[in-house]
N, C-alpha and C positions, 0 to 999 in steps of 0.2 A: 418608500416615499411616493412612488407612482400610485400605489393602491390608495393612499390617503388622499391624493389629489382627485382620483376618480370618485371616491366616496363623498368628498366634499362637493364635487360637481353634481352628483346624483341628488344629494340632500338639497342643494340650492335649487335644482330643477323642481323637486317636490314642493318646496316652500313657495316658489314662484307660481306653480300651478294652482296652489291652494289660496293664494293671496294676490291682491292687485297692487301690493306695495312694490313688487319688482317692476311691473309695467310703469308705475308712476315714476320710479327712479330712472327708468331707461329712456324717458322722453316720449313713449308711446301714449296715445290717448286712451283713457279708460272710460267706459260707459257703465252705468248701473245695469244690473240684470233687468232687461225690460219686461220679460214675461216668460212663462214656461209653466212649471208645476204650480206657481202662485197665481195663475190666471185660469179661471174656469168659465165657460159659456154654457148656458142651459136655459131651461124654461121654468118659471116659477109655478109650482104646483100648489103651494099654500103659503100664507103669511099670517103669523100670529104676533102682533106687536112689532118688535124689532127683529124677529126671527123669521127666516125664509126657508122653505124647502124647495130645492130645484132638481130638475131632471137634467143631468149634464149631457151635452151632445157628444162628449168623448165616451165611446163605448167601453174604454178601459177603466173608467172611473166607476164607483159604486152606483147602484140604481137611483139612490137619492142622496143628496148632500144637504146637511143642515147648515145654513149660513146665519151667523150672528152679526149684528151691527151695533155700533156704539155711537155716542154723540159726535165722534170724530169721523165717522164714515161719510164719505162724499157720494151723493147720488146725482146722476145726470140722466136726462132724457135726450137721446140723440135724434135730431130732426134736420131735414134738408134746409139749407140756407141760401143766401145770395151773395155774390161777390161784393155788392155795394155795402154789405154789413161789416166787411173787414175794416179794421182801423188800427192805428198805432196803439201800442201797449197792450194789444191782445196777446194772451198766452195761447199759442196755436200749435197744432201738430200738422206738419206738411209732409205729405206722401209724394215723393218725387215720381215723375212719369218716366221711368227708365226706358220703356219701349219707345216712346216718342223721341226721347233724347237720342237713342241709338239710330232711329230712322233719320233724324236730322244730321247726325254724323255721317251716315252712309251717303245721304244726298250731297253733303258738302264735299266729301271725297270724290264723288262722281263729277261734280262741277269743276273741282280742281284738276282732275285728270283730263277732262274735256278741254279746259283752258290750256293745259300744257301741250296736249296733242295739236290744238289749233296753232299755237305758237311755233311748234316744231315744223309744221307744214309751211308756215309763212316765211320762216327764217331762210331756207335755201333759195326760195324764189326771189327774195328781196336782196340777196347777197350781191354786192357790187352796184346796186342801183339806189342805195340810200341817198336821200337828198342832203345837201350840205347843211350844217347846223343853222346857217343864216336863213335857209329856205324853209325851215320847219315853222309851222304856224305857232304863234304865241298862245299860251293858255288864256282862255277867256276869263276876265275878272269875275264874271258871274258864275262861273263853273270851275271848281278847283281841278287841278291837273290829276290828282289822285285822291280818292276818298278812303278814309280809314274805315275798315269794316266794323260794323257794330258788334259789341261783345255779346256772346251767347251765354245765357244763363240756363241752368237746369230747369226744364219746365215742371210745373207742379201738377200732379194728377188730382190731388184733393187737399183742401185746407180745412182743418177742423178747429173751430173756435172753442177753446176750453173755458176761459174766464178772462176778465180784464186784469192785466198785470199792473201792480203798483209801481214797479221799477223794472230794470233790465235783468234782475237776478233770476237765475234758473237753478233750481235745486234738484238733486237726484230723485226726490219723491215726486217732483213735477213731471220728470221724464217717465217714471213708472206709471203715474196716473194717465199721462197723455197717450202712452202706448196701449194701455188697457182700453181706453176710450176708442182709440184707432181701431183696435181689433173688433170692437162692437159695431163700428161704423162701416166696416168693409162691405157689407151687402149693398150699401148705397152707391158704390162706385166700382165694384169689382164684378166683372162678368164671369158667368160660370160658377162652379163650386167655390164656396168660401173656404179659405185655408183655416185649419184648426188653430194655428199659431201664426204670429207675425214672422214672415221670412224676410230676406233681404230686399225683395221686390217691393214689399208694402210696409216696411219698417219706417215709421214716421220720424221726422226730425222735429224735436220739441224746442220751442224757444219763444221769445217775446218779440213782436213786430216792432222794428225801429223806423221803417220807411216803407212806402208803397211804390209799386211800378218802377223797377222790379221790387219784389217783396224782400226786404232785408230783415234779418232777425238775429238776435243774440241767443246763443245756445249755451249748453253746459261747457263746451270746449272752445268753440270759436264762432265768429259770425258766419252766416250762410246767406245765400241769395238765390231766389227762384223767380222765374217768369210766370206770369199769370195770363194764360190765354183764354179764348172763348170756351175751351173744352174743360176748364178747371171745375171741379165739384167743391162747393162750400157746404160744410156741415156745422151745425150749431149743437153744442153740448150744454143744454139748459139745466141749471141747478134745480134740484127738487128735494123732497124729503122722503124718508123711508115710508111714511104713511101713504104716499102717492103710488106705491108699488102695488100691482094687482096680479092675481093668478092668471096664467096664460101668457104673460109678457116674457120676452127674451131678454136675458140679462148677461152681462159680462162682469164677473166678480174678480177683483184684484185683492190679494191678501199678502201681507208682509210676512206672515208666519207659515202659510201653507196649510194643507189639509192634515188635520190631526188624526191620530190612529182611531179616535172615537167617531170619525166621520164628520167632524164639525170644522167649518171654515170661517175664520173671523175676517170679515170684509173691511177693507179700507176704502174701496171704491166699488160702487154698483152703477153700471151704465146700462140703461134700458135702450135697446135698439131693435132694428128689424131682424126678423128670423133669417138666419143664413141658409143658403142653398147647400144641402148636404149631399155627398155622393151616395149612390144607391147602396153600395156595400156598407157604408157607415150607418145608414138608416136601417138596414137589415140587422146589423149587430145590435143597434139600440132596441129594436123590437124583440130580438132574442133575449136581451138582458132583462127587458120588462117582464118577459114570460119565465125568466129564470132558467133559460136553456142555452145561454151563451157559454161556450167552452173557452176557458182562459188558458 
């Protein structure tokens, strides 16, 4: 009997690891796979009709990848924008400013500790000398006795305008598209080397804007709120056609099927953006791959 229980537990673990059904049933939030082997960033070396050839920036990928497009492929050109362009019902990708948020938390903790220390120093000195309640000054009607601290929202590092939403519905394919465009837009607001893939620091929250200041949005799982400061970067993803693509442009390709064994990638999203800053070791490997001398 014990062996059958163990076997059943192992089987359940395997099934849960291979499917999102167990997470959905357990109450945990599930997110669609945002990116990974289905997202490739590289440089267009040739375009013939709706077919592209790109030089991938990932040295572990083949020297050239053939990308096919269909009438359903969405093409975007990533360009800098302005905060004034943000409006309700925009489908956006918001990249939280985790570093700024952490600095704000550290500053708040320091202020709180300083206030407690000052109160601790005053309390012994004031013991036995407190005025009678009738002698205490009454609070001024123009100034409340105590002010409620303003609520802090997560600051936004960047807001990427994807398209105008018709309603508050957010679909899993919208999330995948938004994160692919976010990856292509990273060079506009990330200092230093550009990550190959979205990590937790730059993973965008995709949703429809429902209100401004603070920015409130409907997402796939639950509403989110962000503060927009002077430091926020606004990026526009302008819809274009496949015919507008040119050799030498940097593109981020998102595919629902992944790279086939034939080396062909069927694109669902093509985002044209700035060239990322690559680490020296990665550039060296790309050059070796171009010369056919990269050891795998």
